[in-house]
C-alpha positions in Angstrom: 103.8 106.7 99.4 105.5 110.1 99.3 104.7 111.6 95.9 107.5 114.1 96.2 110.0 111.3 96.7 108.5 109.5 93.7 108.7 112.6 91.5 112.4 113.1 92.5 113.1 109.5 91.7 111.4 109.8 88.3 113.3 113.1 87.4 116.6 111.7 88.4 116.1 108.5 86.4 114.9 110.4 83.3 118.0 112.6 83.5 120.3 109.6 83.8 118.6 107.8 80.9 118.7 111.0 78.7 122.4 111.4 79.4 123.2 107.8 78.9 120.6 106.1 76.6 123.0 103.2 75.9 123.5 102.4 79.6 124.7 98.8 80.1 123.1 96.3 82.5 125.4 96.8 85.5 124.9 100.6 85.4 121.2 100.1 85.0 121.0 98.0 88.1 123.0 100.3 90.3 121.7 103.7 89.0 118.1 102.8 88.2 116.9 99.5 89.6 118.4 99.5 93.0 117.0 103.0 93.8 113.6 101.7 92.6 113.7 98.9 95.1 114.7 101.3 97.9 111.8 103.6 96.9 109.5 100.6 97.5 110.9 100.3 101.0 113.4 97.4 100.6 116.7 97.7 102.3 119.5 96.7 99.9 122.0 96.5 102.8 120.0 93.9 104.8 119.2 90.2 104.4 115.8 91.0 102.9 117.4 91.6 99.5 119.6 88.9 97.9 121.6 89.7 94.8 122.1 86.9 92.2 119.8 84.6 94.0 120.3 81.0 93.0 117.2 79.2 91.6 117.3 75.4 91.2 116.2 74.3 87.8 115.6 70.8 86.2 118.8 71.2 84.2 120.9 72.5 87.1 120.5 76.1 88.5 120.3 79.7 87.4 120.3 83.1 89.0 117.8 86.0 89.2 119.2 89.5 89.7 117.3 90.2 92.9 115.2 88.3 95.3 113.2 90.2 97.9 112.6 88.1 101.0 110.3 88.1 104.0 112.0 86.1 106.7 114.0 83.4 104.9 111.6 83.1 102.0 111.9 84.9 98.7 108.5 86.5 97.8 109.5 88.7 94.8 111.9 88.1 92.0 113.4 91.1 90.1 115.1 90.7 86.7 116.9 93.7 85.3 117.8 94.4 81.7 119.9 97.3 80.3 118.3 100.6 79.4 119.4 100.2 75.8 117.2 97.1 75.3 113.5 96.7 75.1 111.7 94.2 77.3 110.7 91.1 75.3 108.2 88.3 75.6 111.1 85.9 75.9 112.3 87.7 79.0 108.8 87.7 80.5 108.7 83.9 79.9 112.1 83.6 81.6 110.9 85.4 84.7 107.8 83.2 84.7 109.9 80.1 84.7 112.0 81.5 87.6 108.8 82.2 89.7 107.5 78.7 89.0 110.5 77.2 90.8 109.8 78.9 94.1 106.4 78.3 95.8 106.5 81.4 97.9 107.4 83.8 95.1 104.1 85.3 94.1 105.5 88.4 92.4 108.0 89.2 89.6 109.3 92.5 88.2 111.0 92.8 84.9 112.5 96.2 84.2 115.1 98.0 82.1 115.0 101.0 84.4 112.5 102.9 82.3 109.8 100.3 81.6 108.3 97.9 84.1 106.2 94.7 83.8 104.8 93.2 87.0 103.8 89.5 87.1 101.8 87.7 89.8 100.7 84.1 90.3 97.0 84.0 89.7 96.0 81.6 92.5 92.3 82.2 92.0 92.3 81.4 88.3 94.3 79.2 85.9 95.9 77.1 88.7 98.4 79.7 89.9 99.8 80.6 86.4 102.1 83.6 86.3 100.2 86.5 84.6 101.1 90.0 83.8 99.1 92.3 86.1 100.4 95.7 85.1 102.9 97.5 82.9 104.1 101.1 83.3 106.9 103.5 82.3 108.7 106.1 84.3 106.4 108.8 82.7 103.4 106.9 84.1 104.8 107.1 87.6 104.8 110.9 87.5 101.1 110.9 86.7 100.0 107.8 88.6 102.4 107.0 91.5 99.7 104.9 93.3 100.6 102.0 91.0 103.7 101.5 93.3 101.4 100.5 96.2 101.2 97.1 94.5 104.9 96.5 95.2 105.9 98.2 98.4 107.5 96.0 101.1 104.6 96.9 103.4 102.0 95.8 100.9 103.7 92.6 100.1 104.2 91.7 103.7 100.6 92.6 104.7 98.9 90.9 101.8 97.5 94.2 100.6 99.3 93.5 97.2 97.0 90.6 96.6 93.9 92.8 97.1 95.4 95.4 94.8 96.3 92.8 92.2 92.7 91.5 92.2 91.4 95.0 91.6 93.9 95.6 88.8 93.0 92.3 87.2 89.3 93.1 87.4 89.9 96.6 85.9 92.1 95.0 83.1 89.3 92.6 82.3 86.8 95.4 82.1 89.1 97.4 79.7 89.5 94.4 77.5 85.8 93.7 77.4 85.0 97.3 76.5 87.6 97.4 73.8 86.7 94.1 72.3 82.9 94.8 72.4 82.9 98.5 71.7 80.1 98.3 69.1 77.7 96.2 71.3 78.4 98.3 74.4 77.9 101.5 72.4 74.5 100.2 71.2 73.5 99.2 74.7 74.3 102.7 76.0 72.4 104.3 73.1 69.4 102.1 73.6 69.4 102.8 77.4 69.4 106.5 76.9 66.7 106.4 74.2 64.5 104.3 76.5 64.9 106.8 79.3 64.5 110.1 77.4 63.4 109.3 73.9 64.8 110.8 70.7 67.4 113.6 70.9 68.7 116.1 68.4 72.2 115.0 68.8 74.0 112.0 67.3 73.4 109.7 70.3 75.4 106.8 69.0 78.5 109.0 68.4 78.2 110.4 72.0 77.7 106.9 73.4 80.8 105.6 71.6 82.8 108.6 72.9 81.5 107.7 76.4 82.7 104.1 76.1 86.1 105.2 74.9 86.4 107.8 77.7 85.5 105.1 80.2 88.4 103.0 78.9 90.7 106.0 79.4 89.5 106.6 82.9 89.9 102.9 83.8 93.5 103.0 82.5 
């Protein structure tokens, strides 16, 4: 993706949010969310983007703010919230329930224009359960624009998104393991270095712990 284009999008959105931190949902959609979808390559003025897409539910029907389609089939659901509100677990669960109703919808995006959470159906694990694969903010995009490769129209259509999602999931599992087992991993690193070079004049355990913590930062 064009990094300059992403940087311009980020700066424009940051300025809009700074000037209107209490922006309501409709303005959030038009000024922040729709430009985000266009940045990903989706044409809002074509049949590949459906607004207020109807989802049949057991108790009747409901609507998702945006459905992104390949052919006649929705493949991504996007649910937008106002800038002034934080994204909640209840809203994540709501998006999961929407995705569950459409077999072809493997992806979901929940956003308030400044924070984003991406869900995917984990078809290789847990029987296709909808799982959170990545979360990021506008500030993150300025430093790591490559995260958007997960969601571009081209990646979704080609299946590349599935490969990227697997890589992200694997990285997230590694991060969780290192964080949850920091002491044991630190000891393993310390022991490995001592076995290779013997005793050193530095605090090897402290250096090993710092190495593990830095590794988590790099993976993030």
